[in-house]
N, C-alpha and C positions, 0 to 999 in steps of 0.2 A: 710243476715240481715244487718238491718242497727241499728248502735249503736245507744241508745238515747243519745241526745243532753245534754249536762251536766246544771245544774241549777245554776252556778256558777259566773253568770255574774251580775257585780256591778252596782247598779242604781246610781242616782245621777244628773240625768239633768232634768232640771228644764223646763216644760211644760210653754211657753207662750199664755200670754190670747189672746184667739179669739176677734175676732168681730170688727177688725180695717178696717178704712173706705175704701171702694172700688171706685179706681179712673181710669181712661183711661189712656192709653198709648198715651204719646206726644212726637212729633220727638224732638230729641236733636241735635243742629248743632254743634257737636262737634267730635271730633276722638273718634273711640270706645275705650273703657275700657280694650279690650281684649288685650292682650300680648302675644309674642313669637310664635310658631308655632309648627305645631305637632311632634309628637316624635313617634318612633316604630310601629308598624303595621297600625297607623292609617295614617301613611305618603304613606302606599303602595294601589294598585287597584286604582289608579290614585288620591290619596291625600284626606285630610281634611282641608277645609277652612272656613265651616260655613259659617256664614254670610256675611263672610268680601267682599267687594266693594257694599253692598247692604243699607239699611235707617238704622238708629240707631233710637228708641225709647227709652223711658225709662217708666218703669212701678214699681208700689208698692204694687200690688195686684194680686192674680193668674188670676181674672177675666181680667186685662189688659193686662197678658202673652198671654190668650187667645183672645184678642181684637186682640192684634198686629199681630198674625197669620193668622188671620181672613180677615185681612183689606188687606194682600198683593193683588196684584195682582193676583197670581197664589201659588199654593202650593209649587214651586219651586225658587218663587222672591228670593233673597237674603236679608236677615234681622238678625240685631243684637241686642237683647233684653237687656237693662240693667237694673237691678233689684237690689232695695232699699229696705230695710225693712224687714218685719215679714209676708210671704204669708202662709196661713191658710184657712181650711175648713169655718171659715166665711168670707172669701173674695174670695172664688175662685168660679165660677158658668160656667155653659155651656154657649159657644158663639157658633152660628153659621154662618156659610159661604163658599163660593164653594172651598177656599184656607186650609181649617182647617176642621179638625173631634175632638173637644176637648170632654171633660166630666167635670162632676160637682164634683167629687173627690179625682183628681189628676192632675197635671200639665200634659196634653196630649197631646205628640208629633206623631200623628200617621199619616202616607200615605202624609208626608211633605219633604220637602229637604232644606238644604242651610240655617241652623239655627244657631246662637251663643246664648246661654243666660249667660250672666256673671254680677256676684255681683259687686256694684260699691258703692260710697261712705262709710257709716259706715258699710255696710255689706247687704247680703241677707240670709234669712235664711227662709226656709220652712219646719215649724213647723207641726210633724204630719201627713204631705201630700207630699208625693212620685211624683218622676217625671219620668214618663212612654213614652219608644220610640218603637213604634211600627211601621211595613212597613215604616221605612224614612232611609234615607242616608244622609252624610255630615254633622252631628251635632255637635257641639262644647259645652260642660257645664265648668265652670271654674268658681273660686271664690265665689263659695256657700257650705252652710252648710244645708243639709238635715239630722232632726233627728227625732227619736221615732216618724215612720211610721209603724204602725200595720196591720197585718192581721185578726186579731180577737181583739174582745171586740171594745169598743166606740173611736175616732171613726176611722172605716173601710175604708183603702185607698190603693188603686195599689198593691195587694197581698201580704202585709208585706214588698215590697221591699222599698228601699230608692230610687236607681236609678234603674230600671227594662228595659230590651230590649228585644222584642222578634219578631217573627217574620219578616223574609227578611229585618235584619238591615241591613246596610252596613256603612263602615267609620265614627267612634264616637270618639273623643277625649275626656277623662273628666280628668280635670285638676286642681289642687289647691284646692281640696273640701275638705269637712270633713262630712263624713257620720257616724253616731251615733245611738247606740238606748239604751235604759236602762234597756235591758235585753233578754231574749232569747226566747223561743221558747212558751214556760209554760206562759211566760207573754204576749203574744200575737204578738211578732215580729218575722221578718223571716230575706232575706238575705238583707246586703247593697249594695252589687252590682253583678246583678245576668245575666245572658244571655242564651236563649233558644230559641230554632225553627227557626235556621239557623240566628246568628248574627255571623259577621265576619269584622275582619278588626279594631280593637279595642285597644284604649290606656289608661287606668288608670296611671297617673302621678302626683308625688307632692300631695298626698292625703292623711288624716287619716280616718282610718277606725278602729272603738273602741267599747267595751264594749255590744258584740253583741253576742247571739248564733253563725251565722252564717256570717260570711264575704262574701262569694260568690260564685258562681257557673259559670259554661261553662257547661251547657244541662243540663235539667230538669229531666232525667233518663237514662237509661242502653243504650237506645234506639235510644236517642236524640243527634247521634255525627253529626250532622252538621253545628257545628259551630268550631270557631278556628280563629287562624290568631290574639292573644290578646297578648298585652305588658303589664306589669305590673312594674312599677320602681319607684323608689325615695318614696315607699310611708310606713306609720308606721299604721304597725298593732299589736292593744294593747287592752288585756285584751278580746278574742276570741275564742270560745269554740273550732270550727272548718272551715274548708273550707276557705283558706285564699292563692288560691281558691282552690275548687273542681273542677276538668276538668274530662269531658267526653270525650272522642274524640278530636281531634282536636290537634292544636300546640298553646304552650305558651312560651312567652320567660319572664321570671321573676329575675329582677337582681336589685340589689341597692336598696334592700328594708330593712327596720327595722320592728323586729318581735320582741315584748315582751310581754309573759304571753299566750302562745296560750295553752289552757286549756287540750284539746283532742286531738288535730291531726292540722294539719298544710295543706304544700299544698301536696293536695289528688290526684295523678294522676291516672284515672282509664279508665276501658272500653276504652284501646287502644289511649289513650291520650299520648302528648309528650313534656316535657317540657324542656326547657334549664334553670338551676337554678344558677346565679353564681354571688360572691359575694354580697350575703346576710348575715345580720347578726342576727342572733337566740339567745336570751336570755331568760331567764327563763320558757323554754318550754317543751313540751312535743310532741314526734312524729312527727317532723317540717315536712317530707318528708317522701313520700311513697304511697303505695296503700291500701288502709282503708275500713272496712265494705262492701267490698265486695270480690269474687271470679276472678272478671274479671281485670286481670293486666293493668295498665299505665306502662310509661316509663320515664326515665329522663337522663337526662346529667348535673351532677353535680358539678362547679367548683370553687375555691375560696371563698367559704363560711366560715363564723367563728360561732362556735357553742359555747354557753357561758351559761353553767349551762344548758344542754338539757338532757333530758331522754327519754328512748326507751323503747318500748312495747316488748315481744315476739312473734317472727313470727307465724301465725296459719293460718287456712284455709280461713280466711277473713281479717288479718293483715299482710302485707308485707314491714317493717319499712326499710327506705333505711340506717339508722343508726344503728352502731356508725359512721362507716367509710363514708357514702355516695358515695359509687361508683357509675359509671355512667352504666345505662345498653341501653343507645341507642345514637345515635349523632343526631343534631338537626341544620340545617342549617338556618342561620340569613340573611334574603335578605337586610336589611337597614344596615347604620352606625349607631355606637352609641360611646359615650363616658364614659368609666366605671369607677367608683369609687373603690379603693380599700375598703374592707371590714371592715379595722379597723376604718375607718373614717365614715362609714356609719350611725351608731344612731347620731351623731352630726351631719353632714351634713342634714339628713333627719329633725331633730328637728328644724335647721334653715329655712327649706325651704318649708315640706312638712304641707298641709290645708288651709283652707281659711284664707283671710286675714292676710296673710304673705307677701305680695308685691308681688307676683308671682316668687319669689326669686328661681331661679335654681341653680344646680350645674354647674360646670365650667369643670367638668371631671378632676379636680384634689382636691377634696375636698372643693372647696371653694364656697360661693354663689355670684349670680349675678343678676342682674334684666336686664329680657328683655326689649327691647325698645318697648311701647306701636303701636299698630299696627294703623294708620292712613287709614282713609277713601281709598278704592280702594286698590284690592288687588297688588299684585307685580307678580301674577302668573294669568293664565287666569281664569274668572269668574267662581265661581260656578259650572253653569251650562254646564260648559264644561272643566271637570278636565283637569288639565295639568298632562302628562304622568311623571312616576318618571324616564325615561330614554326617549330620542328622540327616536318617532317612524316613520316611514315612511307614508306620505300624500298624495302622488301621487294616481289622482283619479285611481279608479278601473277599468281593463278592462271590455269589454261588453261581450265578446266570453266565453261561459261558460267552466269549466276545463273538462278535459275527468278523465275517471276512475269511482269507483263505489264510490255512495255516501253512506259514512258510518254513515250519520245520520240515515238511513235508520235502525230500529232495536235495535238504542240505546234509551237512556232515555233523558229527558228535564225536566229543571223546570226553573223559574224566578223570577222575583220581582212581584209586583202586576198586575194581570192580568184585562184587561176589561171587562166588562159582556158578558157571550156568547164565549168568546174567551178560547182557552184552549193551554196550552203548547206542547202539543201533534200533535198541527196542523202545527206545523212546519217542523215536521219530517213525515209526513203521505202521502208525494209525490202527494198531492191533493192540485192545486193552488185555487181552491176552498174553502179552510177554511185558518184559520188565527190566529194567534195572537197578538193584542194590548196590552199595556202598559195601566194601569190603568188612567195615565195622559199623558204629551206629553215625557216622558222621562222613561225610565226603561232597565233591562235587560232580555235576554231570552239566557239559553245555552242549550248544548248538552254535554250529560256525556256517558260514558262507566266506564264497572268495572274495565278493567283492562287497564294499559297505549298504547293509541293509537297516532300512529305517522301521523300528518297532515300539512298539507304546504297551503292549501288555502281555501275559504268558500266561498259560491254562497247565498249572502241574497237576495231573492227574493219577491218582495214587491207584493201584493194582487192586482188585476184589479182596476184602478182608485186611486191607493195612490202611483204610482211612483213618486220617488222625494221628498216624504213628510219627510224621513229622511236627516238632514241638518249638523248633525252631529254625529260622532259615535266611538267607540274603539272596537278593538278585547283584550280580557283579557285572560290570561293563567289562568283559572279557580282556579289551584291545588296554583298556589303562587303568583297571581295577577299582576303577569307584565303584559307589553302593548305589544300585538305581533304586532299592527298596529293601525292607527288613518286616519282619512279622513273626507269626505264631503256630499258624495253619495252613498246608498248602489249598492251593484252587488257583480260581483266578486273581492274577498281580497286575495293577495297572500304574505306571508311573511316566515321567514326563517321555514326550518320542526321544528317541536317541539312536543314531544312527553309529553302528557298529560292523564288526565281522564277527563278532564272539559273544554270547552271552551265558552267563553261568548261571545256574541254581547250587547256591553251597546250603548244604544240609548243617547246622552246625549243633542240632540235638535230637533227639528221637526216645518216644515212649518204647519204640518196637522197631523190629528191622525196617527203614523203609523200601519201599518197592516203589518205585517212579515207572508206570507204565507209559506215560505220553507227557513231554515236553512240548507244548505247543506255543508257537509263538505267531503274534500277530499284529501287522499295522496301525 
């Protein structure tokens, strides 16, 4: 049974007046205000570059943001949207177009990719209006404030989440944001930073989350365990009742965060989740780490943390606090490099760097702030439509002969990104060249998965009749870790070093026509 959310969240955030004039997004012929580069798990799975290399436009209304998305050549055309002013219900309307799928009551980033939204000038405030990401990939949100988003009462927006991600979302970097509410669930507010229904490779960095009943979650229920690979670092959680975050399944890396006044519980790892929790500073808080409100255990590897006036509950059937000693009960391997500040200086470095309108300052890894160089037009890595792998991958053309042995895809499972109408994920493993899967657009993922680790060293991507040669750029990914196993420019037989995994993904980065994958064969 879930424990009731406390009602002690302090109010005090003023509500901005609505009705600002609606304007259109205009091209800006200057360097993007975005700065720095992604960190943590957002660097995996091909990386997160947002709209780097695309057109930069300026917007001061929600309608203008939607118009900028809809005016692109395609749903994957890179774009940087610089936002200034207050975005609210009074200046946000639905805009239609072939490259967008927007809504009137929220900033909707749906079925799109390669987008950066960054606050500029005197700042960008999303007032009572949340940012919703669905069926999308390669998104950056930077230097904005999102406040007082409700799930009930007036106005109603975005299910109550300040920033919410749902349904096949990949590679999102949220950086230097301020996410805040003026109360808990009883006052109509929900989570500040939520992920559910297949969200992976996300980083939340240098942000402030405060004055809310719920900080955020990974997984909407005990059965929603397909989310994960999320990094939280250099964030301030202040005056939060619980969920900092709540983890259901998946892997999270939580380091160098400052926690102040966690009223009921903090990092709640449950339902098989595994968290690496290191060099954080917890102050004036309760039950900062453990499994709470459920009997389905989660796990943690904790080291280097400082507990300053932290109290603990007694263990029970639905309460398993990690304290007071916080011993580890699992180990978590992190696939990327990172700089770890000492826990003693975390409150000070977070105070200097976290939140919107702080100059996008970061820690230099030695507890001193530094300002990253602004991003100039044109990425230094390959364009977002062909993400650069985190490690070099072979690019030789695949052989044309079929591999020998048993096709391990028969009897396995499959999933992927959004699919075109009339196609199915299961069609790539049915042994029938007359059926096929197509992505909803020109790019997408299709995966084969097994219930236990399976060793494979080659795959065969067989395109449907009449579509041969349509795929022009691809990557093969280890679906367990996000590592790139191979990349190339045409489909067929693809070989790589033998790898033991539960899921292998074929990612289509670009295509000359609608891709049609009839069979995704896998071989030992």
